[in-house]
N, C-alpha and C positions, 0 to 999 in steps of 0.2 A: 227523384229523378226531376230538375228543373228545365222548363222551356221558356226562353225569352222571346217575346214577339216585337219586332221592330220592323215598321213599314219601309224603311228607307236603305241608306248606305250606312256604311262604317266610317268613311273617311270624314275629314271636317270637324266641327265643333257641336256645342249643343248636345242633344239627344244622341246623336249619331257617336260622338265621343263618350259619352257615358255609358252606351251598349258595349261598345268594343273593350272600354276600360273594366266593366264588371265582368265581361265574359272572360277575359285575360286573368283578371284577379281570381276568378273562382278556378281556373285551370291550374294557377300557381299555387292554390291551396289544395290541389289535389281532386278536385270535383269534376265530375262530368257535366257538360250542359248542352243542351240542344238550342240552337238560335235560328229563328226565321227571320230572314231579311233579303234586302235587293242589292247586296255588295255585288260590285262587278269584277273586282280584282281581290278576292280572298286570299290568293296565293302570299299577298305581301304581309298578311298578318299571322305572325309564327304561332299563334295559340290555336287557329284553325287546323284540326287534323282531317277532316272529311268535309266535302262538299257534294250536295246532292240537289239536282237540278229536277223540277216536277213540272213536266209538260202538261198542256191544257187537254191532250188526248188519254192523260192518266198514266203514262210511262214515266219513270225516273231514271235517270242518268246520273252516274257517279262522276263528277267533273275532277275530283281532288282527293287524293288519299295520301298520307304521310305520316310519318313520325313527327312529334314536336318536342321542344326541350321542357315541357311541363309535365307534372303529375296526372294531371285531369285532361281530358280531351272535350274540344269543342266540335260538335258536327253541326255544319251550317245547312240549312234547308232553304232553298230558293224556288219560290213559285213563279211560274211564268205567268203574267198579268196581261200580255198584250200592249198596245202601244201607249195608253193611256195611264198616266200615274197622277191620283189625287194628292195636291200637296196643299200647304198652307200659304206659301208664299212663292209666287212664280221663281223658277230657277232652270238652269239646264242639267239635263241628266243623260248621260253616256247612252243607255239603252232604251230611253222613251223619248219618242220624237214628239209627245204630246202631252207633257206635264201642264196640268191644269189645277188652278186653285179651287180646291173641292165645293167652294160655296157657289162656283160657276157649273158644276156638273149637274144633269138631271138624275133623278132618283134611280132609273133604271142602270146607270153607268155606274153609279155607287154601289148599288146591289151586286152588280156583277163583280165588281173589285173585291167586295165583301166574301162573296160565295166561292170566289177562287181561292182567296187566302183559307176560308174555313175548310174546304175539301183537303187542302194540303195539312193544316195543322191538325185535322181530325187523324190523318194518317201518322203522321208525327207521333201524336199521342197515343195512338193505339199500337203501334210498332216499336215505340222506344220505353214503354213503361213510365211514361211521364206522370208524376204524381202533383205537380203545381205549375202553374205558369205565371209570368210576369209580363205584361203588355205596357209599352211605352205610349204615352199620349192619351188625352182625353178621348180622342177618336183617331183614326179609326179602328186601330188594332185591338182596342178596348172591346170593340164590338165582336171582334172575330173571338177574343178570349172568352167573352160572356157566351157566345153561340156554343164553342167547342166545350167549354166547362160545364155548362148545364147540362148538355148531352152525355158527357163523359162521367160527371159527377166529382170533378176535380175542382179545388179553389184556385182563385186566381187573384192577382194582385195587379193595381196600375198606378203607374206614376205620370200624374199629369206635368206637362211642361208647358210654359207660356204661350208658345207660338200657336198651339192648337187652340187654347181657351180663346185667345185674343183673335186669331183670323179665321175660326170656323165657329166654336160654340157660340160665341157672344154675337156672330154676325148673322147667324142661320139657324132659325127654330130646329131644322131637321137634325143638324148636328148636336145640338143643346138635348134633343131628345135621345138621341143615341147614346151621349155621354152619361146622361142621367140613368138610363136603363142598365148601362153597364156599371157603373159606380153602385147602383142598389143591389147588383149581383154580386160584386166584388167582396172578396174576404178582407183584403187590405187595400187601402190608399197610401202610397208612399207621397210625402211632401217634402220637397227641399226649402226648409227653412219656415219662419213664421209667416213671411209675405205669402208665399204659395199656399199655407193653411188658410190664411184669410181669404185669399182668392177663391179657393175651392169651396169654402163654407158660404161664401156670398153670392156665387154663381149657382150654386146647387143646393139651396135650402130645401128643396122637395125630398131629397135622399133620406130615406130612414136610416137611422143609425150611423149617419156619417161621422160622427165625432168620435165613436167607438172603432170605426174602422182606420182612422187616420193614425199613420206612423211617420215620425220623422226619420229621414235619411239624408245626411248630408252629401255633398258633392266630395269627390275625392281628387288625389293626384297620384300620378306614378312616380313616387320618389325615386325609384331606380333609374327612371328615365331623364329626369331633369336634377341637375345638380350644380351647385356653384361652380364659378371659374374664378381664380384670381385674376387680377390685372395682368400680372407678367405672364400669365398663361393664355391670355385671350387669343394672340395671333394663332396658336396652335389649334384652338377650338374653331376659328375662323376657317383654316385649312379643312377641317373636318366637315363643317357646314358646306364649303365650296365643293367638297368630294363628293357629299351627298347630292347637291343640287345638279351637279354634272350628269347624274344618272337620271335625271328627269326629263320628261318631253317639255317642251316650252310653249309659252303663251305669248304675251305681248313682245313685240320687238321695239328697238330703239327708234327705227324708221317710223312706226306708226305714233309713237309719242312725239318724234320731231315734227311730222306732219301735223298732228293736233296743234302743237305749241306754236308753230310757225304761221299757221292762219287765224290765230286768235287775233280778236280786235274789239275796242270797245264800242265800235260801231255795230255790231253783228246784232241781229234781232235773237229773240228766244228760238224762233224756227230755225234760224241760219246755225246758231250754235248747236241746237239739238241733233241738226242734219250733220254737222262737222263731227261731234261726238259719236253718231252713228256710223260714219264712215272711217273712223279711225279706231273702232272697239270690236273689229271682226276677228276674234282670236279666240282661243280656248282659255277662258278666263280661270279655269281650275288648274293652271300651270304657272310654275315661276316664269318671271320675265326672261326674255332671251338672255339680257345681257346683265342678269342679277349678279353674277359673279364680280364682273366689273365694277358694279355699284358698291358691292359688299367690302371688296378690297381697296376701295378708295378711302374708307373710313380708318381714321387713326384711332383704333380700338383701344389704346393704352391711355391714350390722353383726352379724346373727345368725349363729352358728355353725351350719352346715347339714350334717347328717349323712345320707346317702342310702343306701338299702337298694334294690336293684332285684333282682329274682327272683320265681320262682313262690312263692306264699305257701302252703307246706305245710311240715310241722315240720323235715323233713330239709335245708331251705334255712337253718334257723337263725333266723328272725325272731323267734321268743319268746325268745331270748337277748338279741336287741338291746333288745327292750321290757323285759325284765327288768333291764338295766344301766342303763337310761335314769335312774331316778331317782338312782343315784349320779353318773353323768355330769352330770346338772342341777344337783347339789350343788356340783360343781367347776365347771361352766361352764354359768350359769343361763341364757344366752341360745341355748342348744342347741335346735335344731329338728329332729326326725326326720321325713323325707320317705320313705314306703314306696311303692315303685311295684311294680306286678304284682296278678296275680289267682290265686285257688285257694281252696281247700274251708277253709283257716286264717283267711281275711280276716275273717269275722265274729267267731270266736272272739278273734282277736287285737285287734279292735276293742273287744270286751267286756272283754279284758284290760287294755288301756290305760285303758278308763273305770272298771274297778273299781280300780286303783291309784290313779287320779287323784281318784277320790270317796271313798276310804278304805274301800272294800268288801272288806275282807280276805277274808271268807268266800268271795266270789264268785271272788276272784283265786285264791285256793287251790284251789277246785274245779276252775277252768279249767286249772289247772296239773297237778292229780290226774288229770282225765278226759283232758287231751292229745289224743293223735291220734285217738281215739274221736269226738271234735268234728269231725275232718275226714274223718270215714268211713272211716278206716285201722285197722288191727289196733291195739286199745286198748295204749297205754301211756303213762304220764306224762311230762311235760316234764321230764327228770331235770336237764336243764342248769339249768333255773330251780330245782328244787327243791334242788339242790346248793349253788346260790349263798345261798339263803335260809337253809339250814342251817348254812352257815359264818358269815353274818352273825348269825345267833342265838348261835352259839357265841362268836362275839366281843362279844356284847353291843350290836350295831348295827343289830339288825333293827328296832327300833321306830323309830330315828332314819331308817331307809330309807323305812317307810312313811309316816313324818311329812312327810318331802322329797316324796315320791310326791304325797301329797294337796295339798301347798301349789303345787309347780311343775309337776305333770304334768298341766295342762290340756289340754283338748281341741285347742286350737289349736297345742299343742306336738307333737303327733303327726298329721301330714297323710298320709292314705291318698289317692293319687291316682287308682286304678284302674289299668287297663291301658293303657301308653303304648309306642307303637311307636319305632323308631329316629329317625323323622322328629321325634318330639317329645324323645327322649332325648339328642338332638344338642345342644339347647339347655339341659337340665336338668344334665347331668353337670358342664358347666363352672361352674355355678352352686354346686355343692357343694364344701364345704371337705374333707370325708373321706367316702368312699365304704366300705361294710362288706359282706363277703360271708362269713358265718360257717356255712358249708354243713357239715351233721352226716356226710355221706356223700362219700366220695372222688371227685374230679372230675378229669378230665383236665387242666382248667384253664378256668375260666370267662371267656367271651368279655366279660362285663361288666368284669372286672378290666382288662384292656387298654383298655377304653373309657375307664375313669376315668383311666388313665395318659396317653391321648392328650388327655384334656380338662384336664389338670394338676391332676386331683383326687387326693389322697391316699389309696391303697387299704389297706384291711385286710382280711385273710382266714385262715380256718383254715389251719394251718401243716403240711399233710400232702399227699400225692399231688401232682397238678398244680398245685395253687395254691402248695405250697412251692417247685416249680421256678420259677413266675412270680413270686413274691416275691424268692427268690435273684438272679433277674435283674436286677431293680430295684435291690436292696440294694447290688449292685457300685458303683452310681453314687451312692450317698448316705453320709454319716456312718454309722457304725455304731450309734450311739446312736438316730439318727433312724429308721435301718431297724428296729430292734427293735419300733417301734410298730405295724409293719405285721403282725407274727407274733400269731396268737391260738392258743393251745393246743386242740387238736381233743378233748382230753379232756372229756367232759360234766362233769366234776367240777370242771373249771377255766375253762370257756370263756366263761361269764359274767363271772365275775372278772377275765379277761384283758380283756375288751371294756369293763368298767367302768373299768380302768386305763388302757387303750391309747387309747381314743378322745380321752378329755381331751390325752392326751400328743400324740396328733397333731394335734388342733385347735391347740395351743399352738404348733405350727410355723408358724402364720400363712400357709401357702401359699408358704413360702419355697423349696419345691423345685418349683415349678410348671414352670419352663422345663427343668430336668432330666428329670422325669416324661416330658415331652412329647418330649424328645429321645430317651430310651430307646424309646419307642412308635415314633417314626418309623423309626429305625435299625435295630431288630429285628423289628419286627411288623407292618410295613405289609403288607396283605393282596396286594399285587402282586408282593412277593417270594415269599410263599406259594405263589400261583398259578404262579409261574414254575417253582418246584421241583417241584410236583406235575406239570406238563406234561412237564418234563426226565424226570421217572422214568417217566411214562407211555410217552414217545418211545423211551425206551430199552429198555422192555419189548417194542415194536413191533419193533425191530429185532433 
């Protein structure tokens, strides 16, 4: 019997998506699984059969018990942790008034968090016949697995993800020590791709027997959820998307966007622009925009070239590079629409950049790019990818034409910000897009959204390094060489926007001709059920 330890939610992307996908795949395969996490709305996940809440006084309350459509059962266990949640990067959490980057927390708070989880996991192991555990991230649930597994004499595996290594382990010796001790005690360490394997071996050279513990485990995709849609069927899919969105509570309003754009000026100081952004971003960012149906229904889905970005709206995910390339893309493909899905502190600055380009406000555009990550509340650095592209255009004598095209064609309806969408909505949206783009600035094990695009028959582009390069190569094997090259974006910030501006029109010109092949590759190589089976086999091998 397997128990999965995940310190956060099930909604969203990254390790959250990985966790819910693996749990669901195990249930589909007829296996029972116990899941420890902090999900606030377990009722929306149809594979969860039971939810138990563990209070700090030791009492347990059953919050949910029901039949599910799967042969296997998932029982979710939720420890009460108090107000503070240690995180890697600050974000809003519904039940936690005090989410704090863990590197900023004192030892006592970290230990209290660990011990509250340990007490619950010990009960779960003892009361449910658990024979093996799987912990997400290098810290902190790996430490919980180590403490419980050592006491109970059961093996555990760890799957490190990039965020914990980059934002905790590398930044604070305490978390390196925690992770190193957990890795030393683990029976298996799952790595997604060669890049993560190399990162783990580089960061943890002191772990004895590390190479023998490492096992490759690729990302997956729910190929039953994401399916291609033919052009003539797109209007029906849009209706399904709109129906699903109408069930959701809403976030940003049209009025808030209007207030932001209406007060923008090239004469604003950085402090004034920051204040304006703050005053117009007071909404629940993990919700779709209030007017998202109106935005989506305005797209000519049968005839427009639809370019899709899905990801957190921060500079490291590269949304600024897509916006900077858009005028050049529109010069080549005038019917292109960019749909931006996600939330994050760069949402308002990117709305402002799109507005500045579309209205000819060059001073404002240059200021936003110069002030860069300071506008998202991060360590200030300019958006170098954009600066480099503008500098090259100026050297070539093409910058004036670039700004002219931007002002002429980059109208507000050409860039659609939807707000935050879950996979219940994305299952309809991905197949509506012709090209999806993921120009992440930082190395990633392999974005799951890339695979979701594949399963939907949507042609994906990504920065060609780390895990993304491995994903691209696996797809390129099944395509003509010249077409596969359109997928590859140079990760060098001096070249990224240039590549986007060149490759997106090329990818759009394919006209969806590889839709069937992309889908076939996703089904054969990346379906979650095969990933789940390999994980179970490794854990069962560790038990023996």
